DSSP file (Angstrom, degrees, kcal/mol; ACC not computed):
  #  RESIDUE AA STRUCTURE BP1 BP2  ACC     N-H-->O    O-->H-N    N-H-->O    O-->H-N    TCO  KAPPA ALPHA  PHI   PSI    X-CA   Y-CA   Z-CA
    1    1 A M              0   0    0      0, 0.0     2,-0.1     0, 0.0     0, 0.0   0.000 360.0 360.0 360.0 149.7  -19.4   46.1   32.2
    2    2 A E     >  -     0   0    0      1,-0.1     4,-1.8     4,-0.0     5,-0.2  -0.346 360.0-105.7 -80.6 170.3  -21.5   46.5   29.2
    3    3 A R  H  > S+     0   0    0      1,-0.2     4,-2.4     2,-0.2     5,-0.2   0.882 118.7  53.3 -66.4 -38.5  -23.4   43.6   27.6
    4    4 A K  H  > S+     0   0    0      1,-0.2     4,-2.1     2,-0.2    -1,-0.2   0.881 108.1  50.4 -66.8 -36.1  -20.9   43.3   24.7
    5    5 A E  H  > S+     0   0    0      2,-0.2     4,-2.2     1,-0.2    -1,-0.2   0.884 110.1  49.7 -67.8 -39.4  -18.0   43.0   27.1
    6    6 A I  H  X S+     0   0    0     -4,-1.8     4,-2.4     2,-0.2    -2,-0.2   0.924 111.9  48.9 -62.6 -45.8  -19.7   40.3   29.1
    7    7 A L  H  X S+     0   0    0     -4,-2.4     4,-2.4     1,-0.2    -2,-0.2   0.889 110.9  50.6 -64.1 -38.1  -20.5   38.4   25.9
    8    8 A T  H  X S+     0   0    0     -4,-2.1     4,-2.4     2,-0.2    -1,-0.2   0.920 111.2  47.6 -63.2 -44.8  -16.9   38.7   24.7
    9    9 A V  H  X S+     0   0    0     -4,-2.2     4,-2.0     2,-0.2    -2,-0.2   0.897 113.3  48.8 -65.9 -40.8  -15.5   37.4   28.0
   10   10 A V  H  X S+     0   0    0     -4,-2.4     4,-2.6     2,-0.2    -2,-0.2   0.914 111.5  49.4 -65.5 -43.8  -18.0   34.5   28.0
   11   11 A M  H  X S+     0   0    0     -4,-2.4     4,-2.4     1,-0.2    -2,-0.2   0.904 110.6  49.6 -63.9 -40.8  -17.1   33.6   24.4
   12   12 A I  H  X S+     0   0    0     -4,-2.4     4,-2.5     2,-0.2    -1,-0.2   0.891 110.7  51.5 -66.1 -38.6  -13.3   33.7   25.2
   13   13 A G  H  X S+     0   0    0     -4,-2.0     4,-2.4     2,-0.2    -2,-0.2   0.939 110.4  47.1 -60.3 -48.4  -14.0   31.4   28.2
   14   14 A V  H  X S+     0   0    0     -4,-2.6     4,-2.3     1,-0.2    -2,-0.2   0.884 112.0  51.7 -62.3 -40.2  -15.9   28.9   26.1
   15   15 A L  H  X S+     0   0    0     -4,-2.4     4,-2.3     2,-0.2    -2,-0.2   0.927 110.8  46.7 -62.6 -44.8  -13.1   29.0   23.4
   16   16 A L  H  X S+     0   0    0     -4,-2.5     4,-2.3     2,-0.2    -2,-0.2   0.881 111.9  51.5 -64.7 -38.0  -10.4   28.4   26.1
   17   17 A L  H  X S+     0   0    0     -4,-2.4     4,-2.2     2,-0.2    -1,-0.2   0.917 110.6  48.4 -62.2 -43.8  -12.5   25.5   27.5
   18   18 A T  H  X S+     0   0    0     -4,-2.3     4,-2.4     2,-0.2    -2,-0.2   0.899 110.5  50.2 -63.6 -42.9  -12.9   24.0   24.1
   19   19 A V  H  X S+     0   0    0     -4,-2.3     4,-1.9     1,-0.2    -1,-0.2   0.892 111.1  50.5 -62.5 -41.3   -9.2   24.2   23.4
   20   20 A G  H  X S+     0   0    0     -4,-2.3     4,-1.9     2,-0.2    -2,-0.2   0.912 110.8  47.8 -64.3 -43.1   -8.4   22.6   26.8
   21   21 A L  H  X S+     0   0    0     -4,-2.2     4,-2.6     1,-0.2    -2,-0.2   0.924 112.6  48.4 -63.6 -45.5  -10.8   19.7   26.2
   22   22 A Q  H  X S+     0   0    0     -4,-2.4     4,-2.4     1,-0.2    -1,-0.2   0.849 108.8  54.1 -65.9 -32.2   -9.4   19.1   22.7
   23   23 A T  H  X S+     0   0    0     -4,-1.9     4,-2.2     2,-0.2    -1,-0.2   0.920 109.9  47.8 -65.6 -43.9   -5.8   19.2   24.0
   24   24 A I  H  X S+     0   0    0     -4,-1.9     4,-2.2     1,-0.2    -2,-0.2   0.919 112.3  48.8 -63.1 -45.0   -6.7   16.5   26.5
   25   25 A Q  H  X S+     0   0    0     -4,-2.6     4,-2.0     1,-0.2    -1,-0.2   0.891 111.0  50.4 -62.0 -40.4   -8.4   14.4   23.9
   26   26 A L  H  X S+     0   0    0     -4,-2.4     4,-1.9     2,-0.2    -1,-0.2   0.883 110.2  49.7 -66.5 -37.0   -5.4   14.7   21.5
   27   27 A I  H  X S+     0   0    0     -4,-2.2     4,-1.3     1,-0.2    -1,-0.2   0.916 112.6  46.8 -67.2 -42.0   -3.0   13.7   24.3
   28   28 A S  H  X S+     0   0    0     -4,-2.2     4,-0.8     1,-0.2    -2,-0.2   0.826 110.5  53.2 -68.8 -29.8   -5.1   10.7   25.1
   29   29 A L  H  < S+     0   0    0     -4,-2.0     3,-0.4     1,-0.2    -1,-0.2   0.869 105.9  53.9 -70.8 -36.9   -5.4    9.8   21.4
   30   30 A G  H  < S+     0   0    0     -4,-1.9    -2,-0.2     1,-0.2    -1,-0.2   0.803 113.1  42.6 -67.3 -29.1   -1.6    9.9   21.0
   31   31 A S  H  < S+     0   0    0     -4,-1.3    -1,-0.2    -5,-0.1    -2,-0.2   0.569  94.3 100.2 -93.8 -10.1   -1.1    7.5   23.9
   32   32 A A  S  < S-     0   0    0     -4,-0.8     2,-0.4    -3,-0.4    -3,-0.0  -0.476  74.9-118.3 -79.4 148.6   -3.9    5.1   22.9
   33   33 A Q        -     0   0    0     -2,-0.1     2,-0.6     2,-0.0    -1,-0.1  -0.694  20.9-145.7 -85.6 134.5   -3.2    1.8   21.1
   34   34 A V        -     0   0    0     -2,-0.4     2,-0.7     2,-0.0    -1,-0.0  -0.883   7.3-155.1-101.9 124.1   -4.7    1.4   17.7
   35   35 A I        -     0   0    0     -2,-0.6    -2,-0.0     2,-0.0     0, 0.0  -0.895   8.9-168.3-102.2 117.3   -5.8   -2.1   16.8
   36   36 A V        -     0   0    0     -2,-0.7     2,-0.2     0, 0.0    -2,-0.0  -0.920  22.3-126.9-106.4 121.0   -5.9   -2.7   13.1
   37   37 A P        -     0   0    0      0, 0.0     2,-0.3     0, 0.0    -2,-0.0  -0.461  26.1-128.5 -67.6 133.7   -7.6   -5.9   12.0
   38   38 A S        -     0   0    0     -2,-0.2     2,-0.4     1,-0.0     0, 0.0  -0.629  17.0-154.0 -86.0 140.9   -5.3   -7.9    9.7
   39   39 A T        -     0   0    0     -2,-0.3     2,-0.4     2,-0.0    -1,-0.0  -0.925  17.9-123.1-110.9 138.8   -6.6   -9.1    6.4
   40   40 A S        -     0   0    0     -2,-0.4     2,-0.5     1,-0.0     0, 0.0  -0.663  22.7-157.1 -84.2 135.7   -5.1  -12.1    4.8
   41   41 A V        -     0   0    0     -2,-0.4     2,-0.4    14,-0.0    -1,-0.0  -0.943  16.6-127.3-115.4 125.9   -3.8  -11.6    1.2
   42   42 A A        -     0   0    0     -2,-0.5    14,-0.5    13,-0.0     2,-0.4  -0.587  31.5-170.7 -74.6 126.8   -3.5  -14.5   -1.1
   43   43 A R        -     0   0    0     -2,-0.4    12,-0.2    12,-0.2     3,-0.1  -0.912  23.0-116.2-120.5 147.4    0.1  -14.7   -2.6
   44   44 A A        -     0   0    0     10,-0.7     3,-0.1    -2,-0.4    11,-0.0  -0.480  46.4 -89.8 -76.5 152.6    1.4  -16.8   -5.3
   45   45 A P        -     0   0    0      0, 0.0     2,-0.3     0, 0.0     9,-0.3  -0.244  46.4-101.3 -61.6 149.7    4.1  -19.4   -4.4
   46   46 A V        -     0   0    0      7,-0.1     6,-0.1    -3,-0.1     2,-0.1  -0.553  36.5-122.9 -76.3 132.7    7.7  -18.3   -4.5
   47   47 A A    >   -     0   0    0     -2,-0.3     3,-1.3     4,-0.3     4,-0.1  -0.388  16.9-121.5 -71.6 152.5    9.5  -19.4   -7.6
   48   48 A S  T 3  S+     0   0    0      1,-0.3    -1,-0.1     2,-0.1    -2,-0.1   0.600 103.3  78.4 -71.0 -10.6   12.7  -21.5   -7.1
   49   49 A G  T 3  S-     0   0    0      1,-0.1    -1,-0.3     2,-0.0    -2,-0.0   0.534 109.9-112.4 -79.2  -2.9   14.7  -18.9   -9.0
   50   50 A G    <   +     0   0    0     -3,-1.3    -2,-0.1     1,-0.3     2,-0.1   0.566  67.3 144.2  89.0   7.7   14.8  -16.6   -6.0
   51   51 A S        -     0   0    0      1,-0.1    -4,-0.3    -4,-0.1    -1,-0.3  -0.383  58.6 -92.0 -78.6 162.3   12.6  -13.9   -7.6
   52   52 A S        -     0   0    0      1,-0.1    -1,-0.1    -6,-0.1    -5,-0.1  -0.357  49.4 -97.0 -71.3 149.8   10.1  -11.9   -5.4
   53   53 A P        -     0   0    0      0, 0.0     2,-0.4     0, 0.0    -1,-0.1  -0.415  33.9-153.1 -71.9 145.8    6.6  -13.3   -5.2
   54   54 A V        -     0   0    0     -9,-0.3   -10,-0.7    -2,-0.1     5,-0.1  -0.943  23.2-109.6-116.6 136.2    4.0  -11.9   -7.4
   55   55 A S    >   -     0   0    0     -2,-0.4     3,-1.5   -12,-0.2   -12,-0.2  -0.228  29.1-111.3 -65.4 157.6    0.3  -11.8   -6.4
   56   56 A A  T 3  S+     0   0    0    -14,-0.5    -1,-0.1     1,-0.3   -13,-0.1   0.805 115.8  49.6 -59.6 -34.4   -2.1  -14.1   -8.3
   57   57 A N  T 3  S-     0   0    0      1,-0.1    -1,-0.3     0, 0.0     2,-0.2   0.445 106.0-125.5 -89.2   1.4   -3.9  -11.3  -10.0
   58   58 A G  S <  S+     0   0    0     -3,-1.5    -3,-0.1     1,-0.1    -2,-0.1   0.000  97.1  54.9  86.9 -29.5   -0.7   -9.6  -11.2
   59   59 A G  S >  S-     0   0    0      1,-0.3     3,-1.8    -2,-0.2    -1,-0.1   0.412  82.8-153.4-118.4   1.6   -1.4   -6.2   -9.8
   60   60 A G  G >  S-     0   0    0      1,-0.3     3,-0.8     2,-0.2     4,-0.4  -0.373  75.9 -10.9  61.7-133.1   -2.0   -6.8   -6.1
   61   61 A S  G >  S+     0   0    0      1,-0.2     3,-0.8     2,-0.2    -1,-0.3   0.712 128.7  73.4 -73.5 -18.8   -4.1   -4.1   -4.5
   62   62 A L  G X  S+     0   0    0     -3,-1.8     3,-0.9     1,-0.2    -1,-0.2   0.794  88.1  60.5 -64.7 -27.0   -3.8   -2.0   -7.7
   63   63 A A  G <  S+     0   0    0     -3,-0.8    -1,-0.2     1,-0.2    -2,-0.2   0.799 107.5  44.8 -71.2 -26.5   -6.1   -4.2   -9.6
   64   64 A N  G <> S+     0   0    0     -3,-0.8     4,-1.9    -4,-0.4     3,-0.4   0.311  82.6 108.6 -95.4   7.1   -8.9   -3.5   -7.1
   65   65 A L  H <> S+     0   0    0     -3,-0.9     4,-2.0     1,-0.2     6,-0.3   0.889  72.7  52.6 -55.5 -48.1   -8.2    0.2   -7.1
   66   66 A P  H  4>S+     0   0    0      0, 0.0     5,-3.7     0, 0.0     4,-0.4   0.894 112.8  45.5 -58.2 -38.3  -11.4    1.3   -9.0
   67   67 A S  H  45S+     0   0    0     -3,-0.4     3,-0.2     3,-0.2    -2,-0.2   0.813 111.3  53.7 -76.9 -26.5  -13.7   -0.6   -6.6
   68   68 A M  H  <5S+     0   0    0     -4,-1.9    -1,-0.2     1,-0.2    -3,-0.1   0.842 116.4  36.1 -73.3 -31.4  -11.8    0.7   -3.5
   69   69 A V  T  <5S-     0   0    0     -4,-2.0    -1,-0.2    -5,-0.2    -2,-0.2   0.287 117.6-105.5-105.2  10.0  -12.2    4.4   -4.5
   70   70 A G  T   5 +     0   0    0     -4,-0.4    -3,-0.2    -3,-0.2    -2,-0.1   0.852  59.1 170.3  76.7  30.6  -15.6    4.1   -6.0
   71   71 A G      <       0   0    0     -5,-3.7    -1,-0.1    -6,-0.3     0, 0.0  -0.234 360.0 360.0 -72.6 166.3  -14.5    4.3   -9.6
   72   72 A C              0   0    0     -2,-0.0    -1,-0.1     0, 0.0    -5,-0.1   0.480 360.0 360.0 -80.5 360.0  -16.8    3.7  -12.5
């Protein structure tokens, strides 16, 4: 074999090895349990009229949107 052919075979081997490893990681990621820490959200008390609760700041998480996305 020529040098270019050997290099091509080695590169294809490395590519297949990488694909195999990433497939194994993806399968293990799909079966892993993700633990999401819960955050407590302050809510206003429910009115006796049966309406849905409204957060104390009026907009819920939308009021904090500029600070969450790094807005000015």
